[in-house]
C-alpha positions, 0 to 999 in steps of 0.5 A: 500500500502506498503512503498516499493510499494509506493516508487516505484510508486513515483519514476516512475512518474518523470522518465516518465516525464523526458522521455517525456521532452527529447522527447519534446526537441528532437522534438523541436530542430529538428523543430528549425533546420528545421526552421533555414534551411528555414530561409536561403533557401528563407524564408523571414524575419519577416514581409516579409523583401522583402517588404523593400520599403513599410516598410521603407516608412511606417516608415517615415510616422510616422513623419507626425505629426512632418512635420512642425518641420521636414521641419524647420530642413530641412531648417536649414540643407540646409542652413548649407550645403550651407555654408559648401559647399561654404567654400572650394571654398573660402578657395581655393581663399586663397590658390590662394592669397598665391601661386600667391603672392609668385610667383609674389614676384619672378618676377621683379617689373615694368613688366606686367603679359604678359611680365613674361609669354612671358619670361618664354615661351622664356626660354622653361618653358611652364608649368610654363608660363601656370600656371602664365598666369592662375593667377588672382592676379599676380602683379610682385614684389608685394608679398603676399597680407596679408590683402586680405588673412586675410579677406578671412580666416575670411570669411571662419572661419565665414562660418564654424562657422555658418554652424556648428551652423546650423547643431547643431540646425538641429540635436537638432530639429530632435532629438526632433522629433525622441523622440516624434515619438518613444513616439507615436509609443510606445503609439500605440503599448501599445494601440494595445496590449490592443485591441488584443484578447486573441487568439493572446496571446494564440499563441504568446510566451510572450518573443517574444512579449516582444522582439518586444515591447522593443528590436525592438522599441529600435532598431528603435529609434537608427536607426531613431536618428542616421540615419535620421539627417545624411542622410538628411545632407548627401543627401544635401551635395552630391547635393551641392558639385556636383553643386560646382564641376561642377562650377569648372570643368566638366571634374574632375566632370566626374572622380568623377561620375565614382564611381557612377556605382560601388557604385550602384552595391554594394548597389544592391548586398549587400543591399538585402542580408544584409536586409534579414540577419538582419530580420533573426537576429531579429527573432532569438533574439525574439526566444532567449528571449522567451527561456530565459523568459521561462527558468527563469520563470520555473527555479524551475521546471528545477532544480526539474526534473534535466533539467539544462543540457537540458535547457543549450543545448536548449539555446546553440542551440538558441544562436548558431543560433543567433550568425550565423545570427548576424555574417552574418548580420554584415558581409554583412553590415560592408563591405559596408563602407570599399568598399565605402571608397576604391572607394572614394580613387580611385576617390581621386587619379584620381582627383589628377592626372588629376587636376595636369595635368589641372593646368600644362596646365593652365586650372585650378588654384592651389586653384581650384584643392585644393578646388576640392579635398576637394569637392571630399572628401566631396562628397565621405564622405557622400556617405560612411556614407550612405553606413554605414547607410545602415546597421543601416537602414536595421536592423531598418527596419527589426525591424519596420516590426516586430512592424508593424506586431504586429500593423496589427494584427486583433483586437477584435471586438469593442463594438457597439456604441449604446450598451444598458446600463446593467440592474440592475438585480438579476444575472440570467445567461443563456446559450442557445445552446452555441458553441465555439472552439479554432480552427476550426478543434477541436470543444470544446463546442457545444450545451451547455445550462443551467440556473443559478438562482440568488444567486446560487453557480454553481460548474463546475467539470470535467477532464482536457480539458473538457472546465471548464475554457473556460466556465467562459472565455466566460462569461467574453467575453474573447472569442466570441461565434461561436454559441448560446448566453449567457444572463446576467439578460436577456440581450445578453452579445454580445450586451453589452460593455465588460467594463460593463460585467466585471465591474459586475464580480469578478474573482480569477484565479488559478495562482495569478497575482500581480504587483510590488507595495504595498499590499494595492495597489494590493488589491485596484486594484479590485476597484480604489475608495476603501477606506483604511477601505474597504481594511482592511475589505476585508483583514480581511475577507480573512485572509490577515490581519493575515499574513500582520502584520508579514511583516516589512511594513504591508500593505505598504510592496512593492512586487517585480515583481514576488511577490517572497517575499511572499508565493504562498498561501499568493499571492492567499489570496491577489487576493481573497481580491482584488475580495472582494473589487470589490463587484461584482454581479457575482463571478468566482473562478477558483481553487482559493484555490489551493495554500493555506493550508487545514486550511486556505482553510476551513477558506476561504470557510466560508469567500467566503460563505459570499461573495457569499451571494446574488451573482451568483457564479461559482466555478471551483474545482478539489477537489470535497470535496470543492464544496459539498454545491454548489447549482448546480454542472455541470459535463463537459465532451468533451465540454458538460454537462454530468450531472447536479444537487446537490451533493447528486443527482449526487452521487445517480445517480452514473454517471460521477460525482460519478466516479470522486468523488469516484476516489478521495476518494478511493485513500485516503482510500488506502493510510494511509497518506491520511487517516490521512490527511482526519481525520485531515481535518474532525477534523478541520471542527468539530473545526471550527463548534464548534468555530462558535457555541460558537460565537468565531471569526474565525481566 
């Protein structure tokens, strides 16, 4: 192939990929627009926001383990509310003492209250006569009783102090209850995730799941901490204040109660719409998180293919949808409190007018009206708080529905309680008429049967989508069979516990996974009781030791969350060392050497040959040159085994394997660069053989 042709061929493929990505983006954006329209045209929010009542009751059900503590907090709150409710009545008495003392000081001493009233009536001052006639502490010429006034004020001060102390204690207890409740909820979610089958993670985006576990639970925590204590106090206050208002004047109480129908209309009209809007908002938050997580995890590829603008556009669309959903939810919820305050102010005006008329007619004392005005404020304030809490409660319940949806997902079938103990066999694996599919309408594996003898190395090859990785996943019981059975040492793996099966299996995947921790801890992850000597032995066998000493802290070098401080090949070496430490009976290598250079791959092949000794091994490989020495090669096509045998047997048969093998090396033979690479590959093999013959260490 000429340089010009090779250049054109290399340029052609990225263009096709870009066009494919653009088409995919257009389809995805169109689908997002359709979903967005559905969200506002009758579609319910995640977890069915229409089921607000059941979801909210279930949320309150999380408090059952703390029922005694919650009852104690309720008693504290009730006593605190009683003290707070009594205080305005007592303070009104102080107003009466002060006002009646001032008026009595203006009357001539030595007269009686009846004489003063009669004199005022004779002068035509009927309203003033009515006011004086209603006074209970009127002593003509006596003036203000400051001793009685100071005593009442001290009582009011003590009541307010005790009420505040009890309210603080109630808030403290409820805060402890909420923290423990959310701790239990997180524990339930974590345990649930570990019980979910892999099918769930195949269909749910990682960012969406993370959003439910973090954002939604944090939102529930905020709602419970902010609202529960306030809601309990508000309800008790409303009840107590209503009783006190009725004890003062039922007529003025009716003026206050007129506001109830208006408030009910507000809750009935705005509440359901606000709840639905919050459900849509949190749904959009989950989608945006998924978009961001995908963009960041694939940031390098986004730049390679020049998709920055497309990525920004996709983010802009999702962000715009979240903006509209959030604006609608916040607008609907935030108009609740101003509307409640407006109704409360109307009530306040009505009380002031009717109260003044009742004082003038002698039906009420001035202190009673003052106390009633305070009660009206105490009555409308908790109602306004409840209206403001509606936004938080609706948002938190929408998040709770999403978390409950996760908790209600179908779990993988639990292991049988009477599962037999695994036998100590030689590693024989048999597939008998195995059938499996990810979806009912697309069968993948059907009538698959073969037998792997103890200590054999089985290579699985075939085109993409043929079912190679699925095959080894079935051995690990990551998925359950739809038909047939798999036998390990003569035992049906469906009857064994998953822990027992996986304890005998070591697996190295194509995409290495490392956690945030030291290299030593990542290797020890394969076997918790591995000693430092075991780790060092595994590291030397897999050539991890070769690059670890170049790191500042050696084996104690801390890897970040993405292990970005080491190369992709070094990550893979660590995962292979982890499999060495595990000392498994069955070894599964899924493109385990795809991220290492050619020379390291040669060294690893020799190291893995020692690891595979005496163990049944499954090797998935696309580079067929790496599995020539396998005891058995399975060629998979369309979910079944097209042919099986050794490398020489399959080459001689000139079937599917022969076509795959020749298609790889015909390319190498026609490209000068690949011919040079093949020659170097062969030279390295020869060099390695010479080193072994001379007894030199293979490094």
